[in-house]
N, C-alpha and C positions, 0 to 999 in steps of 0.2 A: 338379580337378572331384572334388568332396568323394564320399568312398566311403560307401555307405551302411551304418550300422550294422546287425550281425543283427536286430533288431526289427523295423525299416522292409522288410528284405528280407522276412522270413516273415511279416508283414502284406499287403505288396503278394502274395506269391505267395497265401497263404491267398485274400485278397478276389478277385483274378483267377482261379484256379481254379472257386471257387464260382460267380460272376459264369456263366463257362463253362458248368458244368455244368448249374447252371438254365435259364440259356439254352435248351441244346441240349434238355433234358427239356422244357420247356416247349414247344417248338417242334416235337417230338417227338409228344407227346402232344395238341395242337391239331391236327394236320394229319395223322396216323394214326388210321385203327381199329386195334383192338388186334388183333395178328397181323400186322397189313399190312408187308410187306417191301420195300423200295426198293432193288436192285441199282446198285453204285457201279461194281464191277469185278467180276474173277471170284474175287476173293478178299476183297473189303470189300463189307458191305452192312450197312444199317440195318433192323433187324426189332425193330420195337416189341412190349415184353412188359413183366410188370410180377412181381414178388416183394414176398413178407414177409419174405425172408430179410437174408444178407448177400452181401456181393461174389459176382458171378457166378452168385446164383440160390440158391446153398446158404439152407438153413433150419437153424436150431438156436435152440430151447428155442422160448419165447413170443415172442410180438411186444410187446408191452409190454415184457416185461423187456431184449429185444433194445435197443429203442429207448432205454431208458433208460442201460444200459452204453454205447452210441453217444455220448450227452449226457454222461456221466461221463468218459469219455475225452477226448473234444473239452477239455472243460472242464481234465482233467489235462498235455494239450499243452500248449493255451493257456499255463495257468500255467509249465510248465516252458520254454516257448519265451520267458514274461518273464523267467524267473530267468535265463535265459542271453545278455539280447540285449546286453551288454556284454562277454562272454568273448572276447578279443580269442585265446586258445588255440586256439577250435577254427575249423573249417573252415567255408568258406561251403556245401561241399559238404553239409554232415552237417546244417548250419541247413536248408538246402533242402530234405533229406529229411523232417524234423519238420513242417515245414510242409505239403508233399504231403500226409503222412498226415495231420495234423488237418483238412486241405483235406476230405481225402478223405471223411473220418469226417463233417465237418460236412455235405459234399454231400449224405450219404445219411441223416442227422438230419433235415432241413429237407422232404425226401422223406415221411418217417414222421410228421413232427407234421403238418406242413398240408398235403399233398395231398389225403385225406380230406375235407376240408373246402372247399379252395377250386375241385379240380375235381367231374365227376359221372363217372360211366361206362356211357354209352347202349349202348345194342344195336348189333350190327353194320346195314349198315356205318357208321353215325356216328359223327362224332368228339367227342373229349370237349371240353367247355368251360370255359374259365375264367372262377370266380366265375358260377356258374349260379344264375340267380334260383328256382331251386327248392331250392338246396343242393346240399351235397356229396354224395359214393356213401359217407363215412364218418365219425369224428368226430376230434377231435384225437389224436393220439398211436397212429390209427391209419390213415393212409395206405399206401400200396404204394409200394414203389422203383421208378422209371423206369427200363428197359436197353433200349439199343438197337444196339449197335456189335456187327457179328457180322462174324469172322473167318474162313471157314470154309477155309483157307490150302490143301487141297487135299484129295480124296474118292477114293473108289475102293471097287470091291465085292473081298469075299474070294473068292479060290477056293474052288470046291464041297466039295475035298478038306479043308479046313483044320478041325480040329476045332472046336467050339464055336461058331464065328463062318463057319464057311462058307456063303458065297453071302448073307452080309450085307452092306450098305449103311456105309462107315465115314468118317465127316467129321473130318479132322484139325482139332484145336481146337473145338470147338463151343460153349465157355461163351459167355453175351449180355451185357455188361458195359454202363458208362456212363466217363462222363468221372471220377467222382470215384472208381470201384471203380479203373482206371487209374494215377491218380494216386499213390491208397494203394498199390494192388499193387506197383507198379515201384519206387517209391520205399521200400520195406518190403524188396526184395532188394537195390537197390541200399545201402541201410544198413547190414544184413547183410552183405555182400560187400567193403566197402569201408572203412565206419566203425563199426563192430563193439567197437572197442575205445575209441570215447569214449563206448558207450553203459555199459561195465561200469565206466568211471571210469581201467582202466589206467593211459591213458596220461598222465592225474594224478599218478599213484601213481609212475610209472615218470621221471616229470619230478622229481618232489620226492627220490626214490631218487637220483639221478643229482645232486643238489647237495650229498647229505649228506657224501660224500667232501671236496668242495672247502673247505664248510664248517668240517669236524674238522683239515684242515689250516692251515685260515686262524687257526682258535685254538690250535693247537697253536703255530704258529709264533709267536703273539704273547706265550704264558707261555716263550717260551724269549726 
């Protein structure tokens, strides 16, 4: 069986992640009212929220600036993947991480660009409608990112005697995110932990450096 090239591997990963991410978002958007929660297990829930910011609901700068930053980042990653599509010296894990980062950024770009136009924002308890006849809740480039994955792994009340937080309820891992956020964040961590040397280009440089002595010795022997 013929092995997938880096280009095809990256393309399949990007398309698959974007499709999964958008299918989940559209399903949640059209079946949950804003703030509705569905408990799957004690530590995994679906909780529909929206945000204007980056991964895990963080806010950073203006909405338009953030959207254009994401678009430029996606274009840059796609160009980079195109350049390395035939690089046999790069491991598939590295290419997979770059493809997942690209897909994660692209998934949230779609929300930012289109969701304000293709969805409405009805009042509680109605759910949003896809392609509403009266138009969307915003304009192009002003859509909100849909989040729904919530993993409150454990929670407790701090003892009253503890300073600052005594008596407060604490939930471990409170961020609410989506499939695109997960693909981007996990791949960045794996990339830094296991493939950082390929980002800096040190792997190629070390290979070139190792080949120099042998080349020098070959030329010396020829001169003799």
